[in-house]
Structures are given as structure tokens and as C-alpha cells.
N, C-alpha and C positions, 0 to 999 in steps of 0.2 A: 503494498499500500504506500503511495507517494507521501511525503510529507506535505505539512500545510503550505510551505512555501511553494512548492513543487506543484500542486494543485492550483494554487492562485496563478502562478505563472502559465498552466495549461489552460486556464479561464481565460486569461488576457490574451494569451496566442490565439486560442479559437476564435474570440470576439474579433480580434484584428484582422483576421482572414475570412471571415464570413462574408458571403457575398453581398454586394449592395442591395438594398432594399429596392422592390421593383416599383417603378413608378406608377402612380394611382392611375387606374381606368377612369374614363368620363362617360357616363351614360345620362343622353338628355331624354326626359320624359315626353311621351306625345299625347299624353293626359294627364290626370291630376296625380297618379301613383302608379306604381307595378307592383305585382304581387312578387314576393321575396324569390320563391322557387323559380317563376319567371325570368327574373334578372339574372339570376344565376348561369340559368341555361342560356341566356341571349348572349351573355358577356363571355362565354365559353369555359366558364368556371364549374361547369358540370356537363357532361357528355348529354345527358336528357333530364327530362322533368322528372323522372323518378329517382335518378340520382342526386339532383338538386334537392327533392325533398327528404330524401336520405340523410344528406348530409346536414340539413337543418334538423332534423329529428335528433341526431347522434350530435348536438350542441356544437357543431364545427363551425358556426357562422355567428359573426357579431354584428349588430346595428348599431351604430353610435357608441361603440366599446360595450355593449351589453349583449351576451347571449341571448340570441332570438330563437326560439324554438316554435314558433308559428309560420308553418309552410307558405301559408296565404297573407302574411304580414304586409300592410300595404306600406311599400317603401315611397317616401314623398321628396320632393327638392329640398336639397340640404343635408340631407343624410347620407351617412358613409358606411357602407357594407364591407365587411373582412371576410375572408377564407383563405386558407393557406399561404399567408403572409402577402396576399393580393387585396388592394383595396380598390373600391368602386366609389367614387363620389357621384351621386346623382344630382342632375341640374335640370331646371325649370325648362320647359318648353320655350323654344326660341320665337 
């Protein structure tokens, strides 16, 4: 087992060599809202509606920093959705 200083050095080394964060994706609404599972599917973060619903049910998705368990949660302009280190920022219709 490594000594405390070695563990600290390892943690710092991993942090410094971590890949850069992905730039946030942007989604522009066409109406007042989009259901969460549909947003994940449209943005390519889920292969299908079924897999999007499963990821939400597993607690893998955060909306505005909080775990969201409602598959059909209404996502509105100004909200931020996160899954697997990827962020989607939702914008109002133009």
C-alpha cells in the first residue's frame, strides 16, 4: 500500500493528466420545453429513447446540478443537463 505522500502525488498526477472537459452542447428549443429523454436522444447522448429513459432511471442524469429521475421532465430554456461529463445548455427559441 502506498504511503500518504505517494497517494497525494498520484492523485495530483491523475488530475493534471485528465482530459480537458468537453465544451457544452447547445440546444435551441422550438417550443416551450422538451422532455428530458427526447433531449438526450436528439443530442446523441443516448442511442434510443429506451436507453435515454434507462439512463434517467439509473440516476445518471443531472438537471441544474440535481439528479433527475423523471424521464419526461420538462426541460426549459436556461436549464443545464449533464450526462457522462457532457453538458447541454438549453436556449429559448430564436
